[in-house]
VEXMAR-385770 format. One record per residue: residue number from 1; residue in three letters; z, y, x of N, C-alpha, C in turn. Coordinates in nm, 4 decimals, padded with zeros to 6 digits. Atoms other than C-alpha are relative to their C-alpha. Example, Ala and Ser with C-alpha at 12.3 -4.5 7.8 and 13.67 -1.06 7.14 Angstrom:
BEGIN
[r 1 ALA [00.0000 -00.1190 00.0890] [00.7800 -00.4500 01.2300] [00.0000 00.1200 00.0900]]
[r 2 SER [-00.0060 -00.1190 -00.0820] [00.7140 -00.1060 01.3670] [00.0730 00.1090 -00.0770]]
//
This chain:
BEGIN
[r 1 UNK [00.0681 -00.1098 -00.1324] [-05.7733 06.1370 -02.2751] [00.0840 00.1113 -00.0644]]
[r 2 UNK [-00.0346 -00.1107 00.0710] [-05.6648 06.4663 -02.3232] [-00.0945 00.0928 -00.0243]]
[r 3 UNK [00.0633 -00.0696 00.0801] [-05.8313 06.6910 -02.5490] [-00.0829 00.1352 00.1078]]
[r 4 UNK [00.0196 -00.1475 -00.0749] [-06.0526 07.0017 -02.3869] [00.0147 00.1289 -00.0328]]
[r 5 UNK [-00.0287 -00.1783 00.1165] [-05.9865 07.3647 -02.4602] [-00.1713 00.0163 -00.0014]]
[r 6 UNK [00.1772 -00.1241 00.0483] [-06.3051 07.5725 -02.6260] [00.0290 00.0970 -00.0099]]
[r 7 UNK [00.0037 -00.1298 -00.0230] [-06.3487 07.8901 -02.5102] [-00.1035 00.0431 -00.1176]]
[r 8 UNK [00.1193 -00.0868 00.0712] [-06.6134 08.1166 -02.7385] [-00.0201 00.1245 00.0842]]
[r 9 UNK [-00.0021 -00.1501 -00.0879] [-06.7372 08.4492 -02.5990] [00.0964 00.0701 -00.0427]]
[r 10 UNK [-00.1189 -00.1267 00.0573] [-06.5342 08.6243 -02.8422] [00.1742 -00.0346 00.0566]]
[r 11 UNK [-00.1144 00.0831 -00.0683] [-06.2290 08.3836 -02.6827] [00.0391 00.0956 00.1618]]
[r 12 UNK [00.0063 -00.0454 -00.1631] [-06.3292 08.4606 -02.3467] [00.0461 00.1644 00.0374]]
[r 13 UNK [-00.0026 -00.1426 00.0022] [-06.3503 08.8275 -02.4158] [00.1523 00.0755 -00.0180]]
[r 14 UNK [-00.1278 00.0029 00.1046] [-05.9948 08.8282 -02.6055] [00.1092 -00.0399 00.1169]]
[r 15 UNK [-00.0903 -00.0070 -00.0823] [-05.7969 08.7135 -02.2723] [00.0236 00.0885 00.0673]]
[r 16 UNK [-00.0450 -00.1369 -00.0811] [-05.6144 08.9391 -02.0558] [-00.0819 00.0171 00.1425]]
[r 17 UNK [00.1361 -00.0033 -00.1094] [-05.8209 09.0266 -01.7709] [00.0811 -00.0733 00.0928]]
[r 18 UNK [-00.0304 00.0582 -00.1052] [-05.5989 08.8462 -01.4966] [-00.0514 -00.1575 -00.0703]]
[r 19 UNK [00.0723 00.1505 00.0228] [-05.6757 08.5133 -01.7023] [-00.1138 -00.0264 00.0228]]
[r 20 UNK [00.1699 00.0470 00.0094] [-06.0228 08.5600 -01.7542] [-00.0627 00.0022 00.1402]]
[r 21 UNK [00.0574 -00.0319 -00.1504] [-06.0836 08.6796 -01.3853] [00.0092 -00.1679 00.0754]]
[r 22 UNK [-00.0096 00.1412 -00.0618] [-05.9046 08.3335 -01.2823] [-00.0709 -00.1062 -00.0528]]
[r 23 UNK [00.0936 00.0831 00.0319] [-06.0862 08.1423 -01.4950] [-00.1465 -00.0056 -00.0478]]
[r 24 UNK [00.1562 -00.0246 -00.0328] [-06.4371 08.2634 -01.4586] [-00.0197 -00.0511 00.1254]]
[r 25 UNK [00.0728 00.0285 -00.1769] [-06.4479 08.2350 -01.0924] [00.0445 -00.1561 00.0692]]
[r 26 UNK [-00.0530 00.1491 -00.0192] [-06.2592 07.8912 -01.1135] [-00.1251 -00.1060 -00.0755]]
[r 27 UNK [00.0524 00.1240 00.0879] [-06.5149 07.6857 -01.3762] [-00.1186 -00.0252 00.0325]]
[r 28 UNK [00.1639 00.0674 -00.0595] [-06.8040 07.6840 -01.1868] [00.0162 -00.1058 00.1124]]
[r 29 UNK [-00.0299 00.1466 -00.0847] [-06.6466 07.4477 -00.9484] [00.0481 00.0785 00.1754]]
[r 30 UNK [-00.0858 -00.0274 -00.1227] [-06.5047 07.4597 -00.5515] [-00.1522 00.0470 00.0807]]
[r 31 UNK [00.0860 -00.0701 -00.0456] [-06.7340 07.7271 -00.3672] [00.0214 00.0038 00.1565]]
[r 32 UNK [-00.0569 00.0192 -00.1210] [-06.7584 07.7702 00.0156] [00.0672 00.1122 00.0593]]
[r 33 UNK [-00.0626 -00.0659 -00.0708] [-06.5227 07.9892 00.2110] [-00.0325 00.0262 00.0789]]
[r 34 UNK [00.0456 -00.0880 -00.0820] [-06.6385 08.2469 00.4212] [00.0328 00.1305 00.0251]]
[r 35 UNK [-00.1092 -00.1424 -00.0021] [-06.4809 08.5723 00.5984] [-00.1909 00.0571 00.0521]]
[r 36 UNK [00.1083 -00.0699 -00.0329] [-06.7461 08.8181 00.6619] [00.0278 00.1169 00.1479]]
[r 37 UNK [-00.0517 -00.1098 -00.1209] [-06.7366 09.0357 00.9904] [-00.1047 00.1323 00.0150]]
[r 38 UNK [00.0860 -00.1156 -00.0123] [-06.9079 09.3700 01.0220] [00.0624 00.1143 00.0949]]
[r 39 UNK [-00.0379 -00.0821 -00.0645] [-06.8517 09.6918 01.2134] [-00.0363 00.1422 -00.0355]]
[r 40 UNK [00.0155 -00.1364 00.0543] [-06.8862 10.0524 01.1216] [-00.0673 00.0461 00.1418]]
[r 41 UNK [00.0501 -00.1002 -00.1559] [-07.1188 10.2976 01.3463] [00.0794 00.0186 00.0791]]
[r 42 UNK [-00.0949 -00.0380 -00.1686] [-06.8363 10.3999 01.5285] [00.1051 -00.1067 00.0473]]
[r 43 UNK [-00.0696 00.1048 -00.1160] [-06.7027 10.0520 01.5937] [00.1038 -00.0693 -00.0746]]
[r 44 UNK [-00.1004 00.1117 00.0910] [-06.4332 09.9631 01.3450] [-00.0096 -00.0866 -00.0433]]
[r 45 UNK [00.0325 00.0979 00.0270] [-06.4365 09.6534 01.2937] [00.0844 -00.0720 -00.1547]]
[r 46 UNK [-00.0722 00.0500 00.1192] [-06.3866 09.4618 00.9331] [-00.0482 -00.1446 -00.0081]]
[r 47 UNK [-00.0173 00.1664 00.0258] [-06.3294 09.1052 00.7957] [00.0553 00.0042 -00.1264]]
[r 48 UNK [-00.0855 00.0479 00.1007] [-06.3137 08.9711 00.4626] [-00.0581 -00.1185 -00.0385]]
[r 49 UNK [00.0064 00.1770 00.0788] [-06.3031 08.6211 00.2628] [-00.0906 00.0349 -00.1299]]
[r 50 UNK [00.0732 -00.0241 00.0998] [-06.5662 08.5975 00.0281] [-00.0182 -00.1769 -00.0096]]
[r 51 UNK [00.0461 00.1239 00.0459] [-06.6561 08.2866 -00.1987] [-00.1365 -00.0300 -00.0510]]
[r 52 UNK [00.0933 -00.0113 00.0853] [-06.9809 08.3843 -00.3069] [-00.1436 00.0068 00.0790]]
[r 53 UNK [00.0779 00.0110 -00.0996] [-07.1944 08.2748 -00.0157] [-00.1070 -00.0985 -00.0521]]
[r 54 UNK [00.1369 00.1201 00.0613] [-07.5450 08.0895 -00.1537] [-00.1111 -00.0217 00.1101]]
[r 55 UNK [00.1499 00.0557 -00.0657] [-07.8607 07.9190 00.0526] [-00.0837 00.1424 -00.1118]]
[r 56 UNK [00.0944 -00.0789 00.0849] [-08.1630 08.1507 -00.1078] [-00.1688 -00.0099 00.0509]]
[r 57 UNK [00.0993 00.0563 -00.0690] [-08.4363 07.9838 00.1357] [00.0142 -00.0139 00.1244]]
[r 58 UNK [-00.0038 00.0638 -00.1157] [-08.5383 07.8215 00.4410] [-00.0833 00.1048 00.1153]]
[r 59 UNK [00.1282 00.0064 -00.1110] [-08.8547 08.0064 00.5768] [-00.0557 00.1703 -00.0381]]
[r 60 UNK [-00.1086 00.0030 -00.1325] [-08.7347 08.2834 00.6197] [00.1344 -00.0433 -00.0531]]
[r 61 UNK [-00.1222 00.0699 00.0456] [-08.3940 08.1626 00.6406] [00.0627 00.1371 -00.0365]]
[r 62 UNK [-00.0912 -00.1169 00.0555] [-08.2134 08.3918 00.3643] [00.1107 -00.0597 -00.0515]]
[r 63 UNK [-00.1265 00.0199 00.0569] [-07.8466 08.4073 00.2595] [00.0393 00.0586 -00.0682]]
[r 64 UNK [-00.0599 -00.1114 00.0968] [-07.7335 08.5758 -00.0483] [00.1753 -00.0134 -00.0301]]
[r 65 UNK [-00.1235 -00.0011 00.0045] [-07.3607 08.6992 -00.1266] [-00.0024 00.1186 -00.1198]]
[r 66 UNK [-00.0498 -00.1512 00.0683] [-07.1929 08.9143 -00.4188] [00.0739 00.0593 00.0417]]
[r 67 UNK [-00.0778 -00.1044 -00.0494] [-07.0366 09.1806 -00.3470] [00.0273 00.0736 -00.1550]]
[r 68 UNK [-00.0820 -00.0525 00.1135] [-06.7759 09.3436 -00.6334] [-00.0384 00.1540 -00.0370]]
[r 69 UNK [00.0106 -00.0960 00.0495] [-06.8501 09.6522 -00.8009] [00.0481 00.1182 00.1592]]
[r 70 UNK [-00.0198 -00.0609 -00.1388] [-06.8572 09.9532 -00.5116] [00.0171 00.1083 -00.0685]]
[r 71 UNK [00.0236 -00.1221 00.0378] [-06.8618 10.2604 -00.7326] [00.1655 00.0639 00.0375]]
[r 72 UNK [-00.1530 -00.0402 00.0353] [-06.4958 10.3090 -00.8018] [00.1404 -00.0158 00.1435]]
[r 73 UNK [-00.1085 00.0922 -00.0932] [-06.3334 10.0654 -00.4763] [-00.0769 00.0644 00.1171]]
[r 74 UNK [00.0622 -00.0026 -00.1361] [-06.4002 10.1626 -00.1503] [-00.0524 -00.2187 00.0761]]
[r 75 UNK [00.0021 00.1336 -00.0677] [-06.5549 09.8275 00.0159] [-00.0758 -00.0103 00.1024]]
[r 76 UNK [00.0398 -00.0216 -00.1513] [-06.5766 09.8728 00.3911] [-00.1170 -00.1125 00.0209]]
[r 77 UNK [00.1061 00.0578 -00.0341] [-06.7802 09.5512 00.4130] [-00.1254 00.0267 -00.0323]]
[r 78 UNK [00.1716 -00.0671 00.0458] [-07.0978 09.7076 00.2049] [-00.0230 00.1008 00.0834]]
[r 79 UNK [00.0084 -00.1675 -00.0285] [-07.0220 10.0568 00.3267] [-00.0826 -00.0590 00.1682]]
[r 80 UNK [00.0425 00.0260 -00.1180] [-07.0860 09.8673 00.6873] [-00.1300 -00.0913 00.0531]]
[r 81 UNK [00.1546 00.0499 00.0501] [-07.3705 09.6638 00.5946] [-00.0756 00.0690 00.0099]]
[r 82 UNK [00.1202 -00.0791 -00.0002] [-07.5780 09.9498 00.4922] [00.0167 00.0786 00.1035]]
[r 83 UNK [00.0317 -00.1248 -00.1216] [-07.4832 10.1810 00.7905] [-00.0562 -00.0573 00.1065]]
[r 84 UNK [00.0105 00.0787 -00.0835] [-07.5554 09.9417 01.0450] [-00.1319 -00.1129 00.0192]]
[r 85 UNK [00.0879 00.0937 00.0296] [-07.7924 09.6740 00.9050] [00.0490 -00.1694 00.0295]]
[r 86 UNK [-00.0036 00.1424 -00.0302] [-07.6074 09.3826 01.0352] [00.1502 -00.0797 -00.0363]]
[r 87 UNK [-00.1054 00.0502 00.0280] [-07.3137 09.1379 00.9629] [-00.0077 -00.1301 00.0765]]
[r 88 UNK [-00.0094 00.1521 -00.0593] [-07.1782 08.7937 01.0544] [00.0677 -00.0862 -00.1660]]
[r 89 UNK [-00.0937 00.1066 00.0767] [-07.0756 08.4800 00.8056] [00.0641 -00.1155 00.0359]]
[r 90 UNK [-00.0560 00.1101 -00.1319] [-06.8273 08.2452 00.9649] [00.0978 -00.0671 -00.1423]]
[r 91 UNK [-00.0841 00.0705 00.0828] [-06.6806 07.9603 00.7694] [00.1276 00.0055 00.0367]]
[r 92 UNK [-00.1152 00.0183 -00.0239] [-06.3340 07.9296 00.7323] [00.0223 -00.1368 -00.0090]]
[r 93 UNK [-00.0865 00.1584 -00.0294] [-06.1101 07.5915 00.8377] [00.0852 -00.0222 -00.0510]]
[r 94 UNK [-00.1371 00.0595 00.0374] [-05.8056 07.4275 00.7970] [00.0888 00.1010 00.0757]]
[r 95 UNK [-00.0511 -00.0422 -00.1305] [-05.6569 07.5829 01.1173] [00.0316 00.1209 -00.0333]]
[r 96 UNK [-00.0479 -00.1856 00.0437] [-05.6700 07.9664 00.9538] [00.0034 00.0320 -00.1027]]
[r 97 UNK [00.0171 -00.0442 00.1275] [-05.7041 07.9443 00.6019] [00.1309 00.1027 -00.0859]]
[r 98 UNK [-00.0773 -00.0816 00.0444] [-05.3902 08.1268 00.5425] [-00.0514 00.1575 00.0492]]
[r 99 UNK [00.0844 -00.1368 -00.0987] [-05.5194 08.4135 00.7824] [-00.1421 00.0504 -00.0796]]
[r 100 UNK [00.1344 -00.0295 00.0732] [-05.8634 08.4020 00.6308] [00.0537 00.0796 -00.1337]]
[r 101 UNK [-00.0107 -00.0394 00.1729] [-05.7174 08.4572 00.2555] [00.0733 00.1578 -00.0083]]
[r 102 UNK [-00.1069 -00.1284 00.0522] [-05.4911 08.7527 00.3218] [-00.1420 00.1296 00.0671]]
[r 103 UNK [00.1078 -00.0778 -00.0673] [-05.8252 08.9360 00.4793] [-00.0210 00.1064 -00.1313]]
[r 104 UNK [00.0306 -00.0290 00.1480] [-05.8871 08.9920 00.0736] [00.0996 00.1160 -00.0284]]
[r 105 UNK [-00.1000 -00.1239 00.0134] [-05.5728 09.2447 00.1261] [-00.0961 00.1614 00.0179]]
[r 106 UNK [00.0683 -00.1385 00.0024] [-05.7164 09.6161 00.0305] [00.0828 00.0922 00.1322]]
[r 107 UNK [-00.0319 -00.0476 -00.1002] [-05.6378 09.7863 00.3890] [-00.0469 00.1466 00.0301]]
[r 108 UNK [00.0635 -00.1359 -00.0545] [-05.7280 10.1343 00.5450] [-00.1308 -00.0443 00.0691]]
[r 109 UNK [00.1292 -00.0005 -00.1088] [-06.0721 10.1617 00.7237] [00.0477 -00.0399 00.1331]]
[r 110 UNK [-00.0255 -00.0067 -00.1416] [-05.9285 10.2332 01.0200] [00.0584 -00.0991 00.0673]]
[r 111 UNK [-00.0891 00.1336 -00.0110] [-05.7410 09.8866 01.0224] [-00.0638 -00.1026 00.0040]]
[r 112 UNK [00.0879 00.1190 -00.0559] [-05.9069 09.5966 01.1345] [00.0849 -00.1170 -00.0668]]
[r 113 UNK [-00.0992 00.0996 00.0431] [-05.8443 09.2981 00.9217] [00.0087 -00.1246 00.1006]]
[r 114 UNK [00.0208 00.1118 -00.0967] [-05.9126 09.0880 01.2446] [00.1706 00.0286 00.0866]]
[r 115 UNK [-00.1417 -00.0371 -00.1141] [-05.5950 09.2545 01.4286] [00.1136 -00.0243 -00.1131]]
[r 116 UNK [-00.1793 00.0453 00.1305] [-05.3568 09.2492 01.0630] [-00.0313 -00.1473 00.0050]]
[r 117 UNK [-00.0134 00.1407 00.0514] [-05.4685 08.9034 01.0022] [00.0580 -00.1239 00.1083]]
[r 118 UNK [-00.0266 00.1373 -00.1207] [-05.4433 08.7327 01.3494] [-00.1097 -00.0669 00.0519]]
[r 119 UNK [00.1172 00.1041 -00.0225] [-05.7627 08.6477 01.4034] [-00.0802 00.1045 00.1449]]
[r 120 UNK [00.0503 -00.0707 -00.0934] [-06.0009 08.7308 01.6870] [-00.1737 00.0355 -00.0241]]
[r 121 UNK [00.1126 00.0084 00.0557] [-06.3261 08.9246 01.6889] [-00.1263 -00.0629 00.1146]]
[r 122 UNK [00.0557 00.0299 -00.1647] [-06.6333 08.7819 01.9525] [-00.1172 00.0698 -00.0778]]
[r 123 UNK [00.1369 -00.0384 00.0060] [-06.9516 08.9302 02.0012] [-00.0839 -00.1430 00.0777]]
[r 124 UNK [00.0391 00.0646 -00.0480] [-07.1949 08.6940 02.1193] [-00.1511 00.0182 00.0303]]
[r 125 UNK [00.1212 -00.0183 -00.0199] [-07.5596 08.7158 02.2711] [-00.0751 00.1400 -00.0429]]
[r 126 UNK [00.0563 -00.1146 00.0397] [-07.6137 09.0599 02.1986] [00.0111 00.0623 -00.1182]]
[r 127 UNK [00.0006 -00.0782 00.1289] [-07.5640 09.0671 01.8550] [00.1092 00.1194 -00.0557]]
[r 128 UNK [-00.0332 -00.1279 -00.0062] [-07.4505 09.3934 01.7330] [00.1878 00.0122 -00.1339]]
[r 129 UNK [-00.0992 00.0029 00.0852] [-07.1734 09.2710 01.4454] [00.0960 -00.1364 00.0651]]
[r 130 UNK [-00.0540 00.1047 00.0109] [-06.8733 09.0447 01.5120] [00.0312 -00.1182 -00.0764]]
[r 131 UNK [-00.0273 00.1570 00.0986] [-06.8067 08.6781 01.4427] [00.1830 -00.0009 00.0125]]
[r 132 UNK [-00.0929 00.1063 -00.0570] [-06.4782 08.4970 01.4341] [00.0323 -00.0754 00.0941]]
[r 133 UNK [00.0619 00.1352 -00.1496] [-06.4377 08.2915 01.7462] [00.0921 -00.0757 -00.0563]]
[r 134 UNK [-00.0307 00.1279 00.0870] [-06.1966 08.0642 01.5309] [-00.1043 -00.0657 -00.0837]]
[r 135 UNK [00.0821 00.0577 00.1241] [-06.4884 07.9665 01.3166] [-00.0898 -00.1047 00.0797]]
[r 136 UNK [00.1193 00.0462 -00.0113] [-06.7314 07.7061 01.4057] [-00.1325 -00.0320 -00.0352]]
[r 137 UNK [00.1411 00.0269 00.0001] [-07.0114 07.7323 01.2188] [00.0188 00.1588 -00.0521]]
[r 138 UNK [00.0015 -00.1477 00.0291] [-07.0987 08.1229 01.2153] [-00.1436 00.0443 00.0140]]
[r 139 UNK [00.1352 -00.0461 00.0320] [-07.4152 08.3271 01.1427] [-00.0296 00.1439 00.0260]]
[r 140 UNK [00.0236 -00.1409 -00.0145] [-07.5388 08.6470 01.2686] [-00.1057 00.0626 -00.0965]]
[r 141 UNK [00.1207 -00.0132 00.1060] [-07.7361 08.8185 00.9636] [-00.0353 00.1562 -00.0110]]
[r 142 UNK [00.0520 -00.1234 00.0132] [-07.9808 09.0999 00.9380] [00.0174 00.0286 -00.1286]]
[r 143 UNK [-00.0211 -00.0356 00.1056] [-07.9441 09.2918 00.6310] [-00.1517 00.0106 -00.0604]]
[r 144 UNK [00.1493 00.0147 00.0391] [-08.2617 09.2475 00.4175] [00.0153 00.0871 -00.1616]]
[r 145 UNK [-00.0029 -00.0935 00.0804] [-08.1856 09.3865 00.0729] [00.1012 -00.0253 -00.1243]]
[r 146 UNK [-00.1131 00.0086 00.0537] [-07.9275 09.4933 -00.1758] [-00.0458 00.0275 -00.1613]]
[r 147 UNK [00.0655 00.0104 00.1964] [-07.9933 09.4079 -00.5746] [00.0910 00.0401 -00.1018]]
[r 148 UNK [-00.0837 -00.0041 00.0494] [-07.7764 09.5582 -00.7889] [-00.0506 -00.1009 -00.1995]]
[r 149 UNK [00.0139 00.0843 00.1503] [-07.7166 09.3154 -01.1402] [00.0984 00.1131 -00.1148]]
[r 150 UNK [-00.0194 -00.1238 00.1131] [-07.6734 09.5845 -01.4042] [00.0860 -00.0522 -00.1041]]
[r 151 UNK [-00.0839 00.0127 00.1055] [-07.4566 09.3713 -01.6374] [00.1207 00.0379 00.0178]]
[r 152 UNK [-00.1689 -00.0270 -00.0188] [-07.1399 09.3948 -01.4450] [-00.0031 00.1077 00.1083]]
[r 153 UNK [00.0027 -00.0982 -00.1360] [-07.2587 09.6318 -01.1445] [00.0314 -00.0687 00.1372]]
[r 154 UNK [-00.0345 00.0887 -00.1375] [-07.1802 09.3399 -00.8977] [-00.1473 00.0368 00.0641]]
[r 155 UNK [00.1578 -00.0256 -00.0722] [-07.4849 09.3693 -00.6160] [00.0213 -00.1727 00.1057]]
[r 156 UNK [00.0630 00.0972 -00.0636] [-07.6698 09.1009 -00.4511] [-00.0278 00.0372 00.1503]]
[r 157 UNK [00.0101 -00.0698 -00.1910] [-07.6618 09.1173 -00.0325] [-00.0875 -00.1247 00.0449]]
[r 158 UNK [00.0668 00.1008 -00.0494] [-07.9406 08.9138 00.0851] [-00.0594 00.0847 00.1532]]
[r 159 UNK [00.0173 -00.0409 -00.1519] [-07.9919 08.8988 00.4562] [-00.0450 -00.1081 00.0862]]
[r 160 UNK [00.0732 00.1255 -00.0685] [-08.1741 08.6889 00.7028] [00.0953 -00.0399 00.1246]]
[r 161 UNK [-00.1185 -00.0049 -00.1358] [-08.0083 08.4889 00.9833] [-00.0818 -00.0084 00.1091]]
[r 162 UNK [00.0548 00.0153 -00.1155] [-08.0841 08.5777 01.2948] [00.0523 -00.0675 00.1142]]
[r 163 UNK [-00.0647 00.0989 -00.1048] [-07.8545 08.3687 01.5091] [00.1373 -00.0776 -00.0901]]
[r 164 UNK [-00.1068 00.1119 00.0753] [-07.6521 08.0440 01.4125] [00.0478 -00.0542 00.1171]]
[r 165 UNK [-00.0667 00.1363 -00.1142] [-07.4035 07.8385 01.6044] [00.1025 -00.0781 -00.0425]]
[r 166 UNK [-00.1183 00.1483 00.0644] [-07.2351 07.4951 01.4989] [00.0598 -00.0297 00.1171]]
[r 167 UNK [-00.0494 00.1353 -00.0953] [-07.0894 07.2210 01.7012] [-00.1323 -00.0907 00.0656]]
[r 168 UNK [00.0999 00.1179 -00.0338] [-07.3230 06.9954 01.8786] [-00.0226 -00.1407 -00.1067]]
[r 169 UNK [-00.0339 00.1196 00.0517] [-07.1453 06.6940 01.7456] [-00.0080 00.0221 -00.1905]]
[r 170 UNK [-00.0309 -00.0141 00.1189] [-07.1214 06.8086 01.3811] [-00.1524 00.0005 -00.0759]]
[r 171 UNK [00.1299 -00.0101 00.0590] [-07.5273 06.8259 01.3555] [-00.0478 -00.1675 00.0089]]
[r 172 UNK [00.0062 00.1381 00.0131] [-07.5914 06.4412 01.2521] [-00.0993 -00.0395 -00.1223]]
[r 173 UNK [00.1121 00.0420 00.0772] [-07.9002 06.2876 01.1014] [-00.0606 00.1083 -00.0498]]
[r 174 UNK [00.1205 -00.0980 00.0822] [-08.0859 06.6543 01.0278] [00.1341 00.0744 -00.0570]]
[r 175 UNK [-00.1119 -00.0484 00.0468] [-07.7477 06.7103 00.8756] [00.1479 00.0511 00.0397]]
[r 176 UNK [-00.1214 -00.0361 -00.0796] [-07.4495 06.9282 00.9348] [00.0898 -00.0831 -00.1303]]
[r 177 UNK [-00.0978 00.0475 00.0755] [-07.1067 06.7400 00.8338] [00.1422 00.0541 00.0234]]
[r 178 UNK [-00.1386 -00.1068 00.0056] [-06.8363 06.9799 00.7158] [00.0677 -00.0837 -00.0084]]
[r 179 UNK [-00.1226 00.0727 -00.0012] [-06.5919 06.7361 00.6881] [00.0193 00.0102 00.1235]]
[r 180 UNK [-00.0088 00.0158 -00.1246] [-06.6257 06.7164 01.0816] [00.0583 00.1375 00.0651]]
[r 181 UNK [-00.0268 -00.1749 -00.0467] [-06.6258 07.0981 01.1325] [00.1646 00.0191 -00.0588]]
[r 182 UNK [-00.1365 -00.1086 00.0397] [-06.3019 07.1704 00.9131] [-00.0061 00.0482 -00.0980]]
[r 183 UNK [00.0126 -00.1256 00.0559] [-06.4818 07.3481 00.6724] [00.0956 -00.0036 -00.1708]]
[r 184 UNK [-00.0964 00.0026 00.1171] [-06.2708 07.4440 00.3297] [-00.1025 00.0896 -00.1240]]
[r 185 UNK [00.0334 -00.0854 00.1407] [-06.3784 07.5402 -00.0309] [00.1091 00.0883 -00.0747]]
[r 186 UNK [-00.1259 -00.0537 00.0648] [-06.2111 07.7726 -00.2602] [-00.0321 -00.0105 -00.1590]]
[r 187 UNK [00.0334 00.0275 00.1991] [-06.1837 07.7234 -00.6679] [00.0706 00.1621 -00.0161]]
[r 188 UNK [-00.0634 -00.0898 00.0406] [-06.0842 08.0365 -00.8093] [00.0229 00.1395 00.0791]]
[r 189 UNK [-00.0188 -00.1250 -00.0602] [-05.9628 08.3708 -00.6571] [00.1317 -00.0748 00.1427]]
[r 190 UNK [-00.0823 00.0212 -00.0983] [-05.6805 08.1598 -00.4312] [00.0379 -00.1630 00.0283]]
[r 191 UNK [-00.0004 00.1586 -00.0459] [-05.6907 07.7883 -00.4063] [-00.0980 -00.0430 00.0826]]
[r 192 UNK [00.0704 00.0663 -00.0956] [-05.8170 07.6049 -00.1214] [-00.0309 -00.1464 00.0038]]
[r 193 UNK [00.0614 00.0979 00.0085] [-05.9779 07.2804 -00.0933] [-00.0206 -00.0463 00.1050]]
[r 194 UNK [00.0601 00.0759 -00.0739] [-06.0320 07.0206 00.1386] [-00.1189 -00.0383 00.0369]]
[r 195 UNK [00.1081 00.0836 00.0306] [-06.3770 06.8685 00.1938] [-00.0207 -00.1266 00.0517]]
[r 196 UNK [00.0339 00.1568 -00.0646] [-06.4415 06.5196 00.2166] [-00.1404 -00.0532 -00.0016]]
[r 197 UNK [00.1152 00.0391 00.0056] [-06.7569 06.3624 00.2842] [00.0060 -00.1209 -00.0643]]
[r 198 UNK [-00.0050 00.1250 00.0991] [-06.8418 06.0878 00.0039] [-00.0774 -00.0840 -00.0171]]
[r 199 UNK [00.1316 00.0429 00.0039] [-07.1706 06.0079 00.0157] [-00.1225 00.0573 00.0765]]
[r 200 UNK [00.1440 -00.0636 -00.0255] [-07.5407 06.0578 00.1357] [-00.0927 -00.0781 -00.0240]]
[r 201 UNK [00.1239 00.0829 00.0469] [-07.8255 05.9485 -00.0205] [-00.1644 00.0907 00.0304]]
[r 202 UNK [00.1799 -00.0096 -00.0820] [-08.2445 05.9614 00.0862] [-00.0351 00.1567 -00.1071]]
[r 203 UNK [00.0435 -00.0724 00.0945] [-08.4323 06.2077 -00.0865] [-00.0594 -00.0338 -00.0712]]
[r 204 UNK [00.0497 00.1011 00.1377] [-08.5080 06.1636 -00.4381] [-00.1448 00.0312 -00.0393]]
[r 205 UNK [00.1481 -00.0210 00.0532] [-08.8717 06.0877 -00.5630] [00.0205 -00.1171 -00.1072]]
[r 206 UNK [00.0604 00.0401 00.0906] [-08.9698 05.9671 -00.8601] [-00.0118 -00.1898 -00.0081]]
[r 207 UNK [00.0160 00.1509 00.0418] [-09.0438 05.6223 -00.8265] [00.1005 -00.1043 00.1161]]
[r 208 UNK [-00.1557 00.1247 -00.0448] [-08.7108 05.5230 -00.6224] [00.1140 00.0679 -00.0997]]
[r 209 UNK [-00.0785 -00.0252 00.0990] [-08.5277 05.6562 -00.9047] [00.0789 -00.1167 -00.0192]]
[r 210 UNK [-00.0989 00.1182 00.0704] [-08.2411 05.3256 -00.9265] [00.0021 -00.0595 -00.1602]]
[r 211 UNK [-00.0127 00.0050 00.1469] [-08.2550 05.1716 -01.2654] [00.1468 00.0161 -00.0564]]
[r 212 UNK [-00.1242 -00.0649 00.0252] [-07.9426 05.3634 -01.4088] [00.0268 -00.0562 -00.1059]]
[r 213 UNK [00.0428 00.0462 00.1516] [-08.0314 05.2662 -01.7482] [00.0692 -00.1379 00.0152]]
[r 214 UNK [00.0002 00.0910 00.0418] [-07.9619 04.9025 -01.7042] [00.1409 -00.0542 00.1004]]
[r 215 UNK [-00.1607 00.0102 -00.0850] [-07.5991 04.9203 -01.4880] [00.0912 -00.0446 -00.0799]]
[r 216 UNK [-00.0975 00.0650 00.0395] [-07.3327 04.7161 -01.5824] [00.0878 00.1756 -00.0134]]
[r 217 UNK [-00.0545 -00.1180 -00.0036] [-07.0940 05.0184 -01.7580] [00.1503 -00.0746 00.0297]]
//
C-alpha cells in the first residue's frame, strides 16, 4: 500500500499559494458543479461556476453557497444578488462542462459570460434572474442573508428557492436521479467528475442497522 502524505498546520501554511489552494479545495471531496445566473439592475447578465453550493434546510427551502472575498476583487455575481435580490442555480451537465468551466474567467462586467461562453440565458415564468437554458435542473433563488466568515473574509450567501425546474423522468421514488440528468461534480478548481449512482439505502433507523460487526472480512 502506498504510504499517505501527512501535513501539519505548519506544513499547509508553508505550501506555496497555488499548491495550498488546489490541495484544500480538493481534499473535501467531489462537490456539485453549478452555474449561478444573475443580472444587474441595468439588465446586464452574468454567469459564474461555483463548487460551493449546499443544502441548508427544507422548510423553508434554503440553499447556501460560499462567495470568495469581495473587498479587493469585483464579484459581479455578489453585486448583482445584492442589487436585485434574485439569482439562479443551474446544474452543470456533461454536454457543456467546458463552456461552464470558462465562466470562471474574470471578464468586464459589461461582458456577459452567457455570450462569451456560448450558453443561452432563459427567463422562466416571470422570474427576474436568468436561468441557463442548457441546464436540466435549475432553481430560482430569492436572496435571504449575507454572512461574513471573519477567519478568511469569505461570505455565505443564503437564498430561498422560489422556482424549481427538473425533468419529470429524473424524479424517481422521491429522489432525483442525478446520473440520469448527466450532472457532474468538481474536485479542486478544475477537475470534473461523472456521477454514477451505485446504491440506494432505506432511511436509517437504529433498530434496523445490519449486523456489520459479524460480517466476513
